[in-house]
N, C-alpha and C positions, 0 to 999 in steps of 0.2 A: 805294719801298715795301720795307720790310725785314722778313724773318721772323726772329724770335728763337726758334729751335727748340732752343737750348741750345748748350753748348760743352763741351769736355773741361776739367774743372776740376782743378786741382792744388792742393788744400788752400786754395782761395780761397772764403771762405764766402758771397760774394754778399750776399743779404739775411739770411743767418743770423747768429747771434750770434758775437761774436769769441771766439777760443780763448785759452787762457792763454799766458804767455810761454815762451820757449825755455829759460830757465834759465841763459843765459850772457850776460854783459854785456861789451861791447867795452872792453878796457883802453886806457889812454892813457899809463901810466907808462913810464919808460925803464929801470928796473932789471931784474935777471935773477933775483931771488929767487923761490922757489916759494911761492905763497900758498895759502890754504885753498880758494879758488875762483878759477880763472884766467879772464881775459878773452881776447879775440882778440889783444890786444897783450900785451907782456911786463909782468908785474906787478912790484911792488917789495916783495914780502913780504906784501902785503895784496890784498884783492879789487880788481880794476881798476875805475877810475871809469867810470860809464856815460856814453856820448855822448848818450843820450836821457834827460833828467831825468824826463820823464813816465813812461817805462817803469821807471825806477829807483824811483819812488814807488809805482807800481801793483803790488800783490802778484801774483806769478806762481807757477806750480807749483813752481819751484825755490827761491823765497825766502819761501814762506808761513811756514815754521818760524821765520824771523828776524823776520817782522812780527807773528806771533801769529795770523794769519788762516789757519786750517787747512781752511776750506771751499773746495772747488774752484769755479772759475768754471763756469757752465753751458756744457756742450759741450767741456770740456777735462779731461783726466785729470791725475793727480798728476805725471806726467812731462812735462806740457805738450803732449801730442799731442792734436789735435782729435778729438772723438768726436761721433757723432750723439746727439741728445737728443729727448725727447718734447716736442712743442710744447705750450705752455701749462701745463707742469708743471715748474716750476723745480727744478733739482737732479737730475732723473731723466735721466741720460745713460748711454750705453754700451749695447752689444748685449744684455748680460745683463738689464738693466732693461727693455729693449724686449721681449725674449722673455717676461719675466714679465708685462708689460702685455698682450700678445696672449693669453697663457694665461688671463687673467682677463676678457677682453673677451667680451661676449655676442654671439650671432649677430646679424648686421645692423649690428654696430658698426664703427667706423673708428679706426685708430691713426695719428695724424699724426706723422711723423718728420722732423725737420730734419737733413739729412745734414751740415750744418756744414762743408762743403768736402770731405768724404770722398765717394768714389764707389763703393766696393765694399760690396755687401750679402751677408753670409754666407748660404750656401744653407740652413742649418738654420733660419734665421729664417723662411723661407718654408715649409720642410718642416713646421714646427710648426702652420701654419694650413691645411694641405692638407685639402680636403674641407669646410672650414667657411666659413660666409658671413661672413667677416671680411675687411675691406680694409685694407691698409697703404699709406699714401701717403708716398712718399719725396720730400721737397722738396729738389731739387738746387741751389736758388738761381737767381736770374735768371728767376723765374716759370716754371721748368721742373720739372714734377712727374711721377713715375711712380706708377701705382696698380696694385696686384695684389690680386685677390680669391682667397681660398683655394679656392673652388669651380672656378676656372679652371685649377688646377694638375693636370697630367696625368703628369708625370715621377715615377718611383719615388723618386728622390733628386735634389734641386736642387744644382747646383754654385754656387760663389760667382759673383755677377753684378756685372760692371762696368757701371753704368748711365750712364756719361758719354756725351755725344753731341757730335759734331763737325759743324758746319755749313760750307757752302761747301767741301765736301770735293773736288769735281771728280773723283769716282771714276767717273762715268758719262760716256761719250763724248757730246759736244755734239750730234752728228748723231742719236743715239738719243733724246736728250731732245727735240730739235726735232721729231721724228716724232710726238710726242705733244702737245707744248705749242703748237706753232705760235707765235703771238704772245702766248700767256699767260705770266704770271710764274711762275717756279718756283725752288725752292731745293733743294739736295742735302743729305742727311743721311747721316752714317756713324756707326754705333753701335760703341762700343769692344768690346762683347761679340762673340764669334764663334759663329755657329751657332744652334741652337734654344734657346729659353728653357726650355721645359718647362712653360710657363704663358702666359697672355695678359697682357701688360703694356700699360696704357693710358697714352699719353704726352699730357700736357696742355702745349700750347705757346702762346706769345703771338704773334698775327699782326696786332696793332694794331687799335684800335677802328674805324678808318676802313674796315676790311674786313668789319665786322659784316654779317651777312645773306648774304655770299658763302660759297662752299664750299671747304674745304681737302681736296684729293684726294691720297691717299697711294698712290704707285706704288713697286713693288719692281723693282729692276734684275736681270733674269735674265742672268747673265754667260754662261751656256751658249748661250742662244738670242739673246743680244745684243738684247734687247727689254725694254720696260717692261710690267709686269703690274699692273693695278688691284687694290688691296687693300681700301680703304674710303674713306669720305668723311664729313665732319662739317660742319654749318653753324657758321660762326664766330659766337660769342656777342657780346652787346653790349659786353662788356669786352675783346673781341679775342681770346679764347682758343678753341681747338678741341681736341677729344680724339680721338686716333687709336690704333687697336689694333695691337699688334705681337705676333707669336708667335715670331719669330726675328730675329737681328741680321744686317744686311747693309748694302748701299747702297740708299738710298731717295731719292725726290724728292717734294716736296709742291708741288702745282700749284693755284693759285687760279682758280676759274671760277664762273660764275653758277649752276651746277647740278652735281650729282654726275656725274662723267665716265663712270660705268658705264652711265648712260642713253644717252649717245652711242654707247658700244660696242654696246649692244643694238640701237639704231636702225641702226647700220652693219651689224650682223649680219643684220637683217631685210632691209635693202636688198641685201646680197650674196646672200641666199637668193632674193629676187625676181628679181634679175638672172640667177642661175644657172638658175632654173626657165624663164625666158623663153628663155635660150640653149639649154636642152635641147629646148624645143618647136621652136625653129628648126632645131636639128640633126636632129630626127626628121622634120620636114617636108622638109628638104633631101634626106634619104635615101630618101624615098618615091618609088615609081614613079608615072608619070602615071595608071595605072589605079587605084592605091591612093588617090591624091588625088581622082580622079573619084568613087570609091566613097564617100569621106568626104563629098564635096559632095552626093551623092545621098541619103545618110542625113540630112543636114541639111535637105534639101528635103522629104523625107518627113515628118520630125518637124514642120517648119513648117506644112505643109499639114494635118496631123492636128490641130494646135492650132487652126488657123483653123476647121476643120469643127466641132470641139467647141464653139468659141465661138459660131458661128452657130446651132448646134443648141440651145445653152443659152438664147439670147435668143428663139428661136422657141417653145420650150416655155413660157417665162415669158409670152410674149405670148398664146398660146392659153389658158393658165390664167387670165389676167386677163380675156379676152373671155368665157370660160365663167362666171366669177363675176359679171360684169355682166349 
């Protein structure tokens, strides 16, 4: 069983649309003359021949002027650098367009952004929706999505956020993990961002359809105390996804179980309390003198006799009342 909680992406689009070309073609000539556009090999006074004929035929950001196609590919700028774009709205790419889209989105609305292999979200994009009931969904590719609602933002000013996630980070000591998981399956997550977000970010991750109905439990590793702290849990949906809320970036572990693991913690706490109370009673009893113990037993006897007398009296009165009525 494998968790796909995401990975640190370096301009790899995943499920997103392809970006434009890089604007350079590898040369194969052997001359040394300087051409108008040089390849990676030495040109012969002309543009180097491409080693990939498909790339040579496809218009890129660098050769659109030569092909006559001046419209950029979705998700790529004129200089060929991949850019995020608004899903389902072909041609709307770049953070300026996304800012404009959120400005015109009504409360309760959602703006879906394909990150197109990029991982950094400018802080002012989130500043613009602060206090508003607007959600921006950042699709990182590989079925990894971050969602941020403007009403969850608490920071005065948001810094740029790196939303990339690394799995199997092995940042948490195995003995600390085992204290919580036992034989349960777990996976470690490490977020690229450091420290507080200044808002609540909900991570949607794929945990496979076969785990539907089970619970994904998110634990934070407290490095100071060297222990795991329960954060939240979510039932895995039929499509294998679960949503977990983060307020800061650090090292985490996701543990699969049949129920939210905070319920176990609550039961353990109740059990500890009961054991503690019983131990306290034994301690008090052990410190009592024989006279004090005898006094306690005497009061128990008095109370018991009193209850018995009251019971006998009650039944006697009822019997007399019944005989009188007859």
